[in-house]
C-alpha positions, 0 to 999 in steps of 0.5 A: 542532502542534510549533512556537510557535502559537496556540490557534486555528491549532491548532485550524485545523491539526488540522481540516486533518489527513486522518488524525488519531491519538493523538499529533495530538490530543495536541499539539492538546490541549496547544496548543488553548483547549478543554482538556475531553476528550470523554467518548470520550477519557476511557474510552479513556485508562483502563486495562482494569481501570478502564474495567470498572468504569464504566457501559456506555456508557463501556465500549462507547465504549472497550472493544476487542475486542483488549482483551477477548480476555484476559477469562474467558467469563463476564465477556465474556457479561455484557458484551456483553449491557451494551453491546447498546444502544450497540455492537452490533457490539463486543456481537457480537464479545464474544459470539463470544469468550464461546462455548465454541468461539469459531471454531464460533460465528464460521462460523455468523454472516454474512459481515460478521460474520465480517469484522468479527470477524477485523479487531477481534481481534489478530495472535495470536488470528488464528492460532486461526483453523487450522481447515478450514472446510466448503465449504458454509459458504465458499460461503454467505459468499462469496455474500454479497459482503461486501467486509469478509468478502473482505478477510479472506478474503485476509489469511487466504490470506496467512498461510501457517501457516494450513494447515488452513483455507487447504487446505480451501478447495481443495474450492470449486467454483469454477464454483459461486461465480465470479459472487460474487467480486470480482477481488481475492478470485478471485485469491488463491482462485487463488494458494491453489489453485496453492500446493496444486497445484489449477491447473485452479481456479486458472486459472478464478479467475485468468481471472475475475480478469482479467474483473472487474479494473478496473485494467491492472496487476490484469489483467496480474497475473492474466493472468500467473498464468493462464500460470503456472497453465496453462503456456499462452503465450498469455497471456504474448503478451496480456501483450507487447501491453500499452501498460503497463509493469510487471514482469508484462509485462516478464517476459512480453517476455522469456520469449517474446522479443518486442518491447514495444508500450508508448511509454517517454518520458524527457523532454519539450520544455519552455521553456529558462527558470525557473518564473515561480512558486514551485514548491517552495510546495506551495500554489501547485501545488495551486491550478494542479492544481485549477484545472486539475482544475475547468476547463469551459466554453466557454473551457476549452480557452484556460484549459488553454493558460494553465494548461500554459503557466504549468508550461512550463519545465525546472524544472516537468516533472513538473508540465506532464507531469502536466497534459498526460500523454497515454493510452498513454505511459509517462513515466520522467523524470529531472528535476533531473539536477544533483541525481542526477547527484551519484551514481554510475549505480547509485544514481541508478537506484535513487532515479530508480525510488523518485522515480517512484514515490513523487511523480512528481517533484512536488517538493511532494508531501505524503502522508496519512502527511505524507512530505515532497517528491520522495522522500516522506520522513517528518519524523521522518527528515529530523529524524534525517538533519539531526542526523546531518548536524549540520545541525539548525539549517539543515534543517527540513521546508519544505527537503524541497520543495527537490529539491536538499535532499530528494534527497541526504537520501533518498539519505543515508537508503537507503545503510544500506538498500542495505547491509542488503538490497542487492537492490532489491525488498527495498530498495524494501520498506524504504524503504516499509514501514520496515527493521524490516518488512523484517527481520521479513519475511525473517526469517520464512524461509517467503518467497523460497525457492529450493525453492518452485516458484512463487517468486518471484512467489509471495512477491511476492504474499504480502507483508502490508501491500499498499501496500509489496507494490504499491510493491516490484514497481512500483520494481522495474520502474521500476528495471529501465527506468532501469537500461536508459536508463544504458545497464546492460541487466538481465534482470527475470527474472535480477533475480527469481531474485537474491531468492531468498534461503532 
């Protein structure tokens, strides 16, 4: 959209975008041939003062609960009635805001309304939710098994300043509600119980989470916390038998001093030749990958062999593994050694740990946020780094599909992160969520505390941005494995202890 393209090309590009936002729409609007804005867009661009003078349909299209927080009760009540026929969800939220005691009114609603309201209000308004909720009300809401309410409850538990609300959750009878809970809700109710030393209640929640979790990573997480709640090492023994490697398994192996059962592969034999196709072209790999996934019929094995032969080269080991990966095998590839080996081994371990999580070493990976290449660099970071290195005329976005360019740019990007955050866990948070996010996270002084007996495990589960929360734990495990491959034995428990900064 920022290049010289025709209106038709702009339309095609806009339609290809998975995530559309206001900035992308603005660029499309400038390039496009149709300059007529939709009614919704016109209304959304209005100031609140101007919007409130429009008809009810325009208000229903553009007013948000967050914007409405500043309005007086009388106005809110009137707006709720006016938008009812156009936007029932907004009407309900405005009605709650208009109540004399919004939160007393909120807990009389159904679980979906509670969840919708919670995610529609601003973070500052959420801070007003610090009230005790009765066991009966919470049980009723949980038994409705609404996914939006469950997400809201998890978010509330992660607000460590909502002590009255979170303490009241420990009044729940875990046996009474377990059958209504999904794995994630049970896990976070367990964490909340641990916070208030209700270890038996926590254990019940963790075991339910373990039984109902769909992914091995989350089962391992629940088992490890079952150990923390009970002190029973049988849960560590279960983890030590895991075929998957993660922070919970690595820590368990150290605690009970057991040998791992997982299989690690750092390399796979491939043909000593260059690829016969352009592996730096994202569309070529997309065609191969999609063709492989769609193979069916009598000649399926033959067609699979043909595609495997196409990616059977030194340059395309990652693609080969993607197609031929074996169950119960953990691949910790170390491709493009001529690029990574330019850096010290500690930095190599960090870069490999990040790259494995970012792209599985596929050099043409593109995320839904438009992060590019092996190390998934955001376009605005690419532009900034190219400017700093005085390579604006030499390096562009398409060069990010070349590991020889992408990896050095990523290494340059990590330099200030390493200087500021030092610990690989915090570097991972900053790489994924941004240095500002990590700075704010650590600046609050309520996570990674030396005097919290549940830390660092508790703090790692309380990272508010879910993608960064999972990402940090996975990169940390990768880092320990790669350091070991380089001959540096790092204990997971020691490394985690070093994360306690307060």
